[in-house]
ROTORRO-219920 format. One record per residue (C-alpha): residue number from 1; x, y, z. Coordinates in pm, 1 decimal, padded with zeros to 6 digits. Layout:
REM residues N
<site resi="NUM" c1="X" c2="Y" c3="Z"/>
...
END
This chain:
REM residues 55
<site resi="1" c1="00024.0" c2="-04449.9" c3="09303.4"/>
<site resi="2" c1="00002.6" c2="-04304.1" c3="09649.2"/>
<site resi="3" c1="-00086.4" c2="-03943.1" c3="09722.2"/>
<site resi="4" c1="00261.2" c2="-03864.4" c3="09855.0"/>
<site resi="5" c1="00429.9" c2="-03996.1" c3="09540.2"/>
<site resi="6" c1="00183.0" c2="-03805.6" c3="09323.3"/>
<site resi="7" c1="00263.7" c2="-03482.3" c3="09510.6"/>
<site resi="8" c1="00638.2" c2="-03545.6" c3="09471.4"/>
<site resi="9" c1="00596.6" c2="-03595.2" c3="09097.3"/>
<site resi="10" c1="00384.6" c2="-03280.3" c3="09066.8"/>
<site resi="11" c1="00645.8" c2="-03075.7" c3="09256.0"/>
<site resi="12" c1="00914.8" c2="-03213.8" c3="09024.9"/>
<site resi="13" c1="00707.4" c2="-03129.3" c3="08720.2"/>
<site resi="14" c1="00641.2" c2="-02776.2" c3="08844.5"/>
<site resi="15" c1="01012.0" c2="-02731.3" c3="08911.8"/>
<site resi="16" c1="01094.6" c2="-02850.8" c3="08560.4"/>
<site resi="17" c1="00847.4" c2="-02605.4" c3="08402.4"/>
<site resi="18" c1="00978.8" c2="-02317.7" c3="08613.9"/>
<site resi="19" c1="01338.4" c2="-02403.0" c3="08526.7"/>
<site resi="20" c1="01252.8" c2="-02419.2" c3="08156.4"/>
<site resi="21" c1="01067.8" c2="-02087.9" c3="08173.6"/>
<site resi="22" c1="01361.6" c2="-01918.3" c3="08347.0"/>
<site resi="23" c1="01608.7" c2="-02066.0" c3="08095.3"/>
<site resi="24" c1="01391.8" c2="-01944.3" c3="07807.6"/>
<site resi="25" c1="01369.7" c2="-01593.8" c3="07956.7"/>
<site resi="26" c1="01745.1" c2="-01583.4" c3="08013.9"/>
<site resi="27" c1="01804.5" c2="-01693.5" c3="07655.0"/>
<site resi="28" c1="01565.4" c2="-01428.5" c3="07522.2"/>
<site resi="29" c1="01738.0" c2="-01163.0" c3="07734.0"/>
<site resi="30" c1="02079.0" c2="-01270.6" c3="07603.1"/>
<site resi="31" c1="01957.8" c2="-01261.8" c3="07240.9"/>
<site resi="32" c1="01807.7" c2="-00918.1" c3="07298.0"/>
<site resi="33" c1="02137.7" c2="-00790.6" c3="07442.3"/>
<site resi="34" c1="02332.7" c2="-00931.8" c3="07145.5"/>
<site resi="35" c1="02095.4" c2="-00759.6" c3="06903.6"/>
<site resi="36" c1="02127.5" c2="-00428.8" c3="07088.9"/>
<site resi="37" c1="02507.9" c2="-00451.6" c3="07080.9"/>
<site resi="38" c1="02502.6" c2="-00532.8" c3="06709.4"/>
<site resi="39" c1="02271.6" c2="-00239.3" c3="06631.8"/>
<site resi="40" c1="02484.4" c2="-00008.2" c3="06846.0"/>
<site resi="41" c1="02801.0" c2="-00119.5" c3="06663.6"/>
<site resi="42" c1="02639.8" c2="-00066.0" c3="06323.0"/>
<site resi="43" c1="02515.6" c2="00277.5" c3="06423.3"/>
<site resi="44" c1="02865.7" c2="00376.8" c3="06538.8"/>
<site resi="45" c1="03020.2" c2="00233.3" c3="06222.1"/>
<site resi="46" c1="02790.2" c2="00442.2" c3="06003.6"/>
<site resi="47" c1="02793.6" c2="00738.4" c3="06243.0"/>
<site resi="48" c1="02419.5" c2="00727.2" c3="06290.4"/>
<site resi="49" c1="02229.3" c2="00861.2" c3="06587.5"/>
<site resi="50" c1="01885.4" c2="00771.3" c3="06713.7"/>
<site resi="51" c1="01765.4" c2="01099.5" c3="06567.1"/>
<site resi="52" c1="01890.7" c2="00993.8" c3="06221.0"/>
<site resi="53" c1="01696.7" c2="00670.1" c3="06243.2"/>
<site resi="54" c1="01375.0" c2="00830.8" c3="06367.1"/>
<site resi="55" c1="01361.4" c2="01084.5" c3="06086.2"/>
END
């Protein structure tokens, strides 16, 4: 394998890892936002405040 081809493959591999990392972060952010919305809805349903929870 020539040096140029090796460098092309390494760039492709780096791009793939970066893309996967960004997708994973976006998925984690989305899950976190869903959890926050669910907690907020439950708190409103039960008329709880942050102060109630911290006590």
